[in-house]
C-alpha atoms as one frame of an Amber mdcrd trajectory, in Angstrom:
protein
  -1.228 -77.006  61.573  -4.614 -75.869  60.240  -2.921 -73.982  57.642  -1.116
 -77.159  56.479  -4.289 -78.158  54.115  -2.714 -75.294  51.966  -0.536 -78.416
  50.390  -3.813 -81.038  49.616  -4.103 -80.621  45.725  -7.248 -82.113  45.732
 -10.307 -80.844  46.614 -11.677 -84.177  47.832  -9.542 -85.135  50.168  -8.586
 -81.715  51.374 -12.270 -81.484  52.350 -12.290 -84.753  54.147  -9.222 -84.298
  55.982 -11.073 -80.738  57.180 -14.227 -82.360  58.133 -12.057 -85.239  60.229
  -9.868 -82.442  61.820 -12.996 -80.674  62.541 -14.676 -83.354  63.612 -11.462
 -84.009  66.361 -11.535 -80.807  67.478 -14.940 -80.541  68.279 -14.782 -84.082
  70.228 -11.544 -83.366  72.027 -13.257 -79.467  72.981 -16.252 -81.388  74.553
 -14.121 -83.918  76.496 -11.997 -81.124  77.708 -15.283 -78.698  78.627 -16.477
 -81.613  80.777 -12.997 -81.238  82.839 -12.960 -77.395  83.184 -10.909 -76.614
  80.334 -12.018 -74.417  77.210 -10.039 -74.874  73.777 -11.146 -72.608  71.538
 -11.688 -74.531  67.902 -13.162 -71.891  65.526  -9.921 -70.613  64.693  -7.883
 -73.445  63.742 -10.991 -74.531  61.925 -11.312 -71.051  60.057  -7.515 -70.606
  59.542  -8.053 -74.652  57.825 -11.012 -73.686  55.651  -9.147 -70.517  54.208
  -5.776 -72.866  53.574  -8.720 -75.050  51.808 -10.145 -71.973  50.097  -6.680
 -70.860  48.880  -6.044 -73.505  47.395  -8.324 -74.246  45.484  -9.056 -70.842
  44.337  -5.118 -71.305  42.835  -5.769 -74.616  41.657  -9.159 -73.488  39.652
  -7.115 -69.881  38.192  -3.887 -72.625  36.753  -6.925 -74.700  35.590  -8.698
 -71.835  33.750  -5.371 -70.442  32.498  -3.603 -73.631  30.647  -7.098 -74.648
  28.851  -7.389 -70.947  27.804  -3.292 -71.259  26.314  -4.628 -74.917  25.210
  -7.581 -73.701  23.248  -5.376 -70.821  21.935  -2.718 -73.231  20.958  -4.171
 -75.862  19.495  -7.720 -73.860  18.623  -6.252 -74.087  14.735  -5.209 -77.339
  14.857  -8.557 -79.632  15.869 -11.736 -78.796  15.528 -13.922 -76.968  18.210
 -16.002 -80.304  18.737 -12.817 -81.980  19.897 -10.854 -79.568  21.821 -14.019
 -79.160  24.038 -13.736 -82.806  24.622 -10.096 -83.074  24.976 -10.337 -80.364
  27.777 -13.384 -81.945  29.344 -11.037 -85.250  29.861 -13.918 -86.863  27.636
 -10.823 -87.858  24.380  -7.508 -88.968  25.757  -4.212 -89.805  24.243  -4.451
 -94.153  24.193  -7.926 -93.734  24.767  -9.554 -97.073  22.585 -11.554 -95.777
  19.335 -15.142 -96.697  19.611 -17.604 -97.753  17.225 -20.581 -94.839  16.730
 -23.782 -94.086  14.473 -22.223 -91.155  12.359 -22.250 -89.414   9.059 -18.884
 -88.290   7.322 -18.992 -85.723   4.329 -16.478 -85.585   1.579 -15.672 -82.456
  -0.500 -13.377 -81.615  -3.010 -12.697 -79.201  -5.967 -13.141 -80.483  -9.256
 -10.402 -80.040 -12.303  -8.169 -78.438  -8.880  -4.949 -80.521  -9.589  -4.644
 -79.276 -13.440  -5.441 -75.945 -12.419  -2.883 -75.711  -9.895   0.062 -77.070
 -12.166  -0.237 -73.573 -13.880  -1.101 -71.698 -10.537   2.258 -70.327  -8.204
   2.041 -72.075  -4.853   2.063 -68.978  -2.969  -1.399 -68.005  -4.592  -2.504
 -71.886  -4.371  -2.454 -71.897  -1.111  -4.069 -68.633  -0.816  -7.178 -70.008
  -3.050  -7.221 -72.891  -0.790  -7.116 -70.955   2.826  -9.849 -68.435   1.087
 -12.195 -71.678   0.354 -11.190 -73.606   3.500 -12.340 -70.739   5.579 -15.372
 -70.332   4.084 -15.974 -74.410   4.036 -14.923 -74.952   7.430 -17.295 -72.059
   9.016 -20.341 -73.928   7.269 -19.045 -77.209   8.761 -18.817 -75.922  12.675
 -21.804 -73.667  12.195 -23.984 -77.609  11.630 -22.345 -79.048  14.585 -19.400
 -81.116  12.189 -15.778 -81.305  12.922 -13.234 -81.353  10.431 -11.304 -83.987
  10.688  -8.254 -83.194   8.180  -7.515 -81.560   4.852  -6.057 -83.636   2.068
  -5.094 -81.409  -1.054  -7.764 -79.639  -2.009 -10.317 -82.179  -0.390 -11.403
 -82.064   3.207 -13.242 -84.731   5.444 -15.342 -83.811   8.253 -17.725 -86.203
  10.822 -21.014 -85.808  12.362 -22.111 -87.527  15.571 -18.285 -87.564  16.315
 -17.099 -86.379  19.158 -20.255 -84.749  19.623 -23.371 -86.958  19.617 -26.196
 -85.618  17.317 -29.407 -86.891  17.003 -29.884 -87.175  13.358 -25.948 -86.480
  11.727 -27.542 -87.272   8.220 -29.713 -83.480   8.755 -26.798 -81.817   9.990
 -24.575 -83.314   7.486 -26.829 -82.355   4.903 -27.859 -78.474   6.136 -23.670
 -78.095   6.197 -23.515 -79.277   2.654 -26.510 -76.787   1.688 -24.643 -74.033
   3.612 -21.585 -74.809   1.873 -22.978 -74.493  -1.440 -24.465 -70.941  -0.520
 -20.978 -69.654   0.936 -18.968 -71.212  -2.324 -21.225 -68.669  -4.581 -19.846
 -65.627  -2.771 -16.557 -66.978  -2.520 -16.707 -67.392  -6.423 -18.070 -63.970
  -6.474 -14.725 -62.744  -4.735 -12.676 -64.849  -6.694 -14.164 -63.351  -9.938
 -13.551 -59.962  -8.626 -10.027 -60.976  -8.076  -9.958 -62.150 -11.884  -9.711
 -65.867 -10.850 -11.969 -68.628 -12.412 -14.733 -69.702 -10.306 -14.474 -72.723
  -8.125 -16.808 -76.078  -8.689 -17.012 -78.600  -6.130 -18.215 -82.193  -4.829
 -19.582 -83.398  -2.088 -20.530 -86.797  -0.938 -22.419 -88.027   2.184 -22.080
 -91.354   4.296 -23.648 -92.292   7.273 -23.206 -95.582   9.321 -21.789 -97.553
  12.283 -17.869 -95.963  12.251 -15.111 -96.403  14.464 -13.375 -93.390  15.929
 -10.594 -92.843  18.116  -6.715 -92.236  18.317  -4.759 -93.358  15.064  -1.413
 -93.484  14.575   1.821 -94.279  16.835   2.456 -93.355  20.302   4.130 -90.233
  19.676   2.036 -88.818  16.773  -1.672 -89.808  16.708  -4.956 -87.914  15.602
  -8.194 -88.282  16.724 -10.133 -89.822  13.149
């Protein structure tokens, strides 16, 4: 009977049942002992404890595997900060948007529309991916979250979902890092015979409403 605790998935419920069962067994054994009867309870309690520990261990392994699967599957679709909050259960679908003080960074490539008109699509995508990879690294290093890519532009949040003491400072440091990394990107482009890139960066600070936007079938944290 004690091994039936295996089927209780909730740690709190299983622990409560085990505790109540152990107290009941101790009480029953004490009453029987007063009548000269001995009922060994240690083995039953041990079987229950092993069953409960086995279930919790299995659930922990499943939970870790599920989180690793989600992390591998969606690591390229959302920022590390957003993924961390989702896995921790602090960001959930249907959650109401909340007001917070944060900073938004916008960046785009100057003259890219004209430049893209004369490029093959595969070369254009390769150029954007090389540029975005460098910019995303700079943003993530400074605790920012890339919100979205819009053509040759990008939008990043500082202070949401990860609270920051001074999101403006993080955004400024990210912008400086982006400009430094752009030098390396342009050095590689020149080596490949491509024209170097020029970018503009805008930083805006204030109260924002941050949360899920979209429909019940498709939404995004923004």
